[in-house]
C-alpha positions in Angstrom: 133.5 144.3 153.4 135.0 141.4 153.4 137.7 141.7 149.7 138.9 138.7 149.3 140.0 136.9 146.2 140.6 133.4 145.3 142.1 132.0 142.3 140.3 129.4 140.7 142.6 126.6 140.6 144.0 125.4 137.6 144.4 121.2 138.6 142.2 119.0 136.0 140.5 117.0 138.8 141.8 112.9 138.8 145.4 112.5 137.5 146.6 110.5 134.7 146.1 107.3 136.3 142.6 107.8 136.3 142.2 109.3 133.3 144.3 105.8 132.0 142.0 104.0 133.7 138.7 105.6 132.4 140.0 105.8 128.2 141.0 101.6 129.4 137.2 101.7 130.4 135.2 103.0 128.1 137.5 100.9 125.6 136.0 97.9 127.5 132.7 99.1 126.7 132.8 99.3 123.3 134.8 96.0 122.7 131.5 94.7 124.4 128.7 95.7 122.6 131.6 95.1 120.0 131.0 91.4 121.1 126.9 91.6 121.3 126.6 93.2 118.1 128.5 90.5 116.0 128.0 90.6 111.9 124.7 90.1 109.1 123.9 86.6 108.2 124.8 85.2 104.3 121.3 85.2 103.7 119.0 87.1 105.3 116.1 84.9 104.9 117.1 82.0 106.8 116.9 82.3 110.6 121.0 81.1 112.0 120.3 80.2 115.3 123.3 79.9 116.8 124.3 82.8 115.0 121.9 84.8 117.0 122.2 83.0 120.8 126.3 81.8 120.2 128.3 82.1 123.8 130.0 85.7 122.5 126.9 86.7 122.3 124.5 86.2 124.7 127.1 85.7 127.7 131.2 87.0 127.5 130.9 89.9 125.8 127.0 91.4 128.5 129.9 90.4 131.2 132.5 92.2 129.2 130.4 95.3 129.4 129.4 94.8 133.0 133.8 95.4 134.4 133.4 98.6 131.9 131.2 100.1 133.9 133.0 98.8 136.7 136.2 99.7 136.0 134.6 103.2 135.6 133.6 103.6 139.5 136.9 102.2 140.1 138.7 105.3 137.4 136.9 107.7 139.4 137.4 106.5 143.4 141.1 105.2 142.8 143.4 107.8 145.1 145.9 109.2 142.2 149.1 109.6 143.7 150.5 112.5 140.2 
């Protein structure tokens, strides 16, 4: 009978730089959703087309969110030297 004792490693899965990149990516995703949300109109009975369909909400915010997700993939795949 083979009685080998295995010890669990106390190391983290990723290095310090990976976690820093991951936090930055999550912040970028949150920023994109905040840009997408916008504010409420002064008069709720009036539809303001330019506020709803602005460049920030329609183009910039989704690009920022996608950049955040790409950064998450990079943070996971990046080989850290720590």
